[in-house]
Every structure is written in structure tokens, then in C-alpha cells.
N, C-alpha and C positions, 0 to 999 in steps of 0.2 A: 163534476162532469168530466168525461174523458177529453183530453186534448187531441184534436185532429189537425194534422198539418195538411192543408187543403191540396197541396201539389205533390205530396209524398204518397207513393203506393204502399211502401212498407208501413205496416200498422193496420191495413185493411184486411178484414176477414175474407174467407172464401165467398161468403154470402154477399158481402159488400162489393167485392170485385166482380161477382157475377152480375149484380145489379148495374155496375158501371158498364160492362161490355154489352149487356142487353139494351141499355139506354142508347148505346152508340149503334145499335142495329146489328150487332154481332151475335152469333149463336152462343147460348149460355155456357157451353163447354169451354169457351175461351176463358171464362172466369177461373176455372180450375187450372188451366194451362198457365195463366198469369200467376196464380197462387203458388204453383209448384216452382215456377221460375224464380219468384221472389224469395221463398223460404227454403226450398230444398236445394235448388241450384245456386241460390244466393248470388244472382247476377248483379252487376254494378250499374249497367246501363241498359236501356230498353232495346237497343240494337243487338244485344247479346241473346235475346229470346228467339230461339230458332223455331218455336212452334206457332208464333203469331204471324199473320200476314204482314208484309212490309208496309202496306198502305195504312193498316190499323196502328202499327207502331208509330208511323209518322203522324197520324191524327192525335194520338196520345201526347206526343211531344208538342204538337201545335197547341193543344189545350193546356199546356204547362205542366203535365204530369211528368214526374221523374221517379226513379227508384227510391231515393232518399236514404241511401246507405251513408253512415257517417264516414268522414275521411280520417285516416290515421295520420295525425299531425306529427307525432313523435313516438318513438319506442325507446324504453329503457330496459336493459337486460341485466338481470341480477346474476351473481356468481352461482346461485343455486338453480338457474334456468327459468326463474319467474320472469315474466315480461309485463311491464306496466305501459299501457297504451294511453296516450293523450288523444282523445277523439274530438274532432271538430264537427259541430253540428251545422245545420243549414244557416242558422243566424250568426255564425261565427264564434259562438261560445264553445267552451270545451268541457268535457267530463272525462273521468278516468275509468278504465276497465283493466282488469288484471287476469293474465293467463298463468296458471300454475300447473306445470307438467308433473306427473308422478313418475316415480322410478319403476324399475322392473322387479323389485324385490317384494312386491305385495304390500299389504297394509302394515303400517308400523304400529297399529294398535291404539291410536289416540281417539278413535271413536267418532271422529268429526265427519259430518256429511260433506264438509268442504273438501274432504280428501286431503287434509293439510299435513299429511305425513311427510317425513324428510325425503327429499328427492335423491335418487341415485342416478347421477348423470352418466350414462353409458354410451350415449351417442345412438342408441337404438330408438326406433320409433316409439312414441309414447303408447302405453296401454290404457291409461286413464289420464284425464286432465280436468281441471276445474276452472271455470270462468267466473270471476267476481264482477258483477255488473252494477252500475249505478242507476238509481231511480229518480233522483232529483239533481239539479244543478246546485251544489252546496247542500246544507242541511239546517233545519230550523230547531232541531231538538236541543242543541247546545250542550252536549255532554262535555264536561270540563277536561277530559283526558283525550279528546278526539280532535285531530287536526282539521277534519272537514268542517267542524263547528266554527273554526276561525273564518271561514268564508261567508257564514250566514247562508241564506237560501235565496237564489235568484228566481227559479221557477221549477215547476214539475216537468218531467220529461214525458213526451208522448209515448204511447205504446210502441210506435214504430222506431222511436229513438232508443228505447230499451232493447227491443229485439235487434235493432240495427247494430248495436255494439257487439252483440254476440255473433251476428252474421259476419261482421267485418273481421273479428278475431278468428273465427273458423276459417274464413277465406285465407287470411294471412298465415295461419298455421297448417293449412291443408288438412284440417280435421273433418271427418265425415260421420257425424252421428246419424242414425243410431249404430252404424257399423263399429264405430269406436266409442268407447265410454267417455262421455263428457258430462260432468256435473255442473250445475248452475247454482251459484249462491247470490241472492239479492242482499249483499252485504257491502256494496260499494258506497259511493257518495249518496247521502240522503236517507230518509226514513220511508220505506216502501208503503207503509200503511197511512202516510199522509198524502200519498198519490195512489190511492187504492184502486180506482177504476182502471187507470192505465196499467198499473202493475198486474191486475187480474187479467186484463186483455192480453198483455204480453205473455203471460203464462199459457193462456189458451193457444196463442199463435205458436209458441215454442213446442207445445205438445202436438198440435194438429199439423203445423207447417214444417218446422225444423226437424221434428222427430225426436225430441228429448222428452222422456217420460217424466211425469210429475214426481215420481219417486226419486229422481236424480236432481231434484231442485230443493233448495232450502231458502226460506225467507227469514230475515232477522228483523225484529222490531224492538224498539226501546220501551215498548209497553203502552201502545195505544189501545186501551182496554176495549172500547166499543168495536174497534175493527178486529180485535182478536176473536170476539164473539161472532162477527160477520164472517170472518175467515173460516171458522169451524163449520159454517153452513154451505161453503162452496162445494160444488160437485167435483171440480178439478182443482186441486190445490197442492202446492209444495209442502214439505215438512216445515214445522215451525220451530224457530229458535228465539228465545227471549233474552235480551240483554239485561242481566240482573245487576252485577257489578258492585253490589253492596248487600250487607246482611241485615240492616235495620233502616228504618225510615229516615232518621237524622242523617246518617251517612249517605244514603242514596239521594236525598234531596240536595246535599252539598255537591255530589258528583253529577247527578242527573236532575236538573230542575223540573223535568216533566213529572217527577215523583210528587210534586205539590198537587198536581191535577189528578193523577192516578197513583195512589200510594201502594205500598206493598200488600196491604189487605185486599184492595180492589184487584191488583195485578194477580195475586196468587189465587183469588177466587175465580178469575177468568181462566187461569191455567187449569184449575181443577174441573172447570166446566167443559174444557176443550175436548171435543170428541176424537179420540185417538183411534187409528186403524189398527188392525191386527199387527202385532209385533212392533208397532211404532212407539217411539218415546219422544217426549218433549225434550228439547235441548235448552239448557240455561247457559248463557255465556257470562263469564266472570273475568274481567280484566283486573289483574293483580297489580296494585300500586304500592310501592315500597313504603312501609310504615303508615299506610292509610287504611287499607281494607284487607290486609293479608295476614292478620294475626290469628293465632289459634282460636281466640274467642269468636272472630268473624266466621271461621270455618264451622264451629259448633252452631252458630246462629243460622248459617245456611242449611245445615242438616235439618234443623227444625222447620225452616221455611218449606223445604221440599218433601218433608216426611209424608209418606203415603202416596206420592205422585209417581207415575211411571215416567221417570225422567233421568237425565244424565247431565253432568256439568262439564263444560269445556272451559278449562282454565287457560287464560292468555296472559303471559307476562307482558307488562306494558312495553309497547314499542316506542322508543324515544325519538325526539326530533326537536328542532328549534321552535320556540314560542310556547312550549308546554313545560311546566315546572316539575311534573311528577318524575319519579325515578323507577327503574326496573328493579324488582326485588331479586335478591340472590337466589340461585337455584335451590339451595337448601330450604329456603323459606317457601318456595313454590311447592316443593315436594312434601314439606310438612303439612301444608294446606290440603294437598291431594290425599295424603295418607289419612288425615282425620276424616275426610269425606268417605273414603273407601272403607275405613274401619267401621263406619256407621251404616254401611251397606249401600252407599250412594255411588253409582258409577261415575268416576271422575277421570278426565283425560287432560293432559297438558298439550295444548296446541303448539306445534313447532312454528316459529316465525318463518315466513316465506317472503323473500324480496325485501327484507329490512334495509339492505344497503342501497336500494333505489326508491325508498319511501313507498313501497307497495304492500307492506304488511298491514294487518288489521289496525284500523284507526289512523293510518298515515296518509290516506288519500287527500291531497290538497292541490291538485293541478300544478305540482312542483315541476318547473322546467329548468331551474339552475342546477343541473346535475349531469354528470357523465358516468358511464358511456351511454350516449343516445345513438340510435341508428334510424 
């Protein structure tokens, strides 16, 4: 069931807001005014809504309603322009959200929906940017190479807490979608498909309210097979990325214990059933771990796994940090893996690390606060 924060307006749909205002004796159009203020104007407090009567705003506050925008507790800025945000929620808990600005030199050709190309920091206003958003407080999937797994999972995030992360970052960065291109990747803390209802509701609010098209969103799953099938039936949905990270069942079970429940046969069957739109490709993400899953033999096995699929591979060299024993492979080994895939006709791209120096790169999110520089 979706989580509803009873006193938070963020997370309510236009229909739910309309019902709220009508119940209070206000005309129904006030619901759309409230919706626009929350999602398009991204107000922080009720008194900032210029379109609502003062007495009705006062009544909302008396009833305990608030906007529900997460507070930016701390910011960490990388040398490449990436910003890692520590977001404080209403209950005092924190999650992480990442802003990745793109440079002005266009696509670097890595093929990632995350827009993870190398930034060129010119001081000019951004042309594109990506926000990596969290869907859970921690994560229950327990991938052995992921720092978020060290936290375990505390709870799912409500739809308003998911959208609120994005609204807070957009406010802080002065970004205005859809006038400026902003991509959203549900690749932060947590497994979105284990918080499915709230994830889907947040997508709908982002499309209808914030103005970010579904084609500029990507969701990553570790392989929750029943939800992959559900996701394919959604009328409004982001692109799909599947975390593969191993070329056979024995290896994947060691790295991703979830493989015991949904092994590669079941996962790849779901991938083959997934209904792709025109010109859409499935993305498979593969974190390369030195001496573990990065051999030529592994690359050939991956070729066989994806054979016949309209798909591409995003290769991610492991992003290191304390508490995880894996190592980053040498660049030559990464390129060898990529070349084997490409020689077999599989589009393969090497994702460039963003924000690695502030623990903001893929797999590094762990609510780390013992780090400078923070602002």
C-alpha cells in the first residue's frame, strides 16, 4: 500500500487536492491552484501560495497541513560539479539525492540515460542535468558491492518524499523543467520495485506536476521479476535498467543474494517479455569488480545472456570506499570487456564516475557525513 504522510501536501494528486479543498467548502479550481504551487512553483511554505485566499491558507495550517518539502541538511560538492545532498525528512531521518550537471560539449557517447557523461565545467548555465533520487531509506537487497546495503532498510519513502527530493534540488539549483532538460534516475538509495506503489505515484506526479517527461526518467531494479512484469503494463513509465552484474547464476548469487529468488533464467525471461516502445532499448548495468566478474569469459557469457534482446550494456567500474573489499579493475580490463561485447554486436558503454570524491558515485550512497568540503 502507498505511504501517505497525513500532514504533507506533497504526494497528493490533483484529484486528491481537489477533494481536499471541496471538503473545506472551497471551489474545486483551488485544487489545481494548490497542485501547481506544490509541483510547478515548488513552494516551501503555504504562505508563499499567492493564488489561495489568506483565510484558507490559515485554515490549512490550523488543520496541521504543511508542504512537506525535505530540508537540505548538508551539501557536498565534487571537483566535477556533482552535488550530493543529505535530505532530512519529517521524522528526522535522512536520505541522499545527487545532482549531476552536464557540460556544454554535448553527449560524450556513453549511451546512459543517466546522462553520465564527463562534465565540462565552464561556468556557463547547465544545458542538461540528472538527479539521482532515493526510493527507500537504506536498501534490503544487500548487493555485496553496494555501500547502501551496509545500512539495511529502515522504511519505504512516501511518494511525496520521493518527489520532494527532486523539488528541493530543483529549487536549490534554480532549474526549471521542462524549459531546461532535467533527467531523473531512480538509482539512489533503495530498490524502487520494493516500494512500487509509491514509486509509480511519484512518476505520475513528476510527469503531471513537475513537468518532467517519462522519457527522461530511468528506473533501476536489481531484478524483482514480478514487478518487472507489472511495470511493463503501466500506462506511464520511465525507461527500465536492470542491474545484471554477473554473467552466470553462481557468480550472481554470490554478488546479489536476490538471485536465489529470481535467478538469471527468470530474470532474462522477464526481460524478453518486457514491452519496449519504438526505438527503446533495455539497459543492463554491470558493475565490474577486479578479478571477480570482469574476465573475458564473463564478457562472452553476457553476450549469450542478452543475445536477441534490444538492449545495451552500461559498464561501471567499481567505485571504492571503506567497508567494501572489492577493487576497481584497471582501465585496460574494462576496455577489453567492452570490446568483446561490441565485437559481438552488443552496444556497450563505460559509465564515467561522477562525484566519486564525495561518495556520490554509483553504489556509494550511504548517508556519509564525515567528509569535506560540505556547504
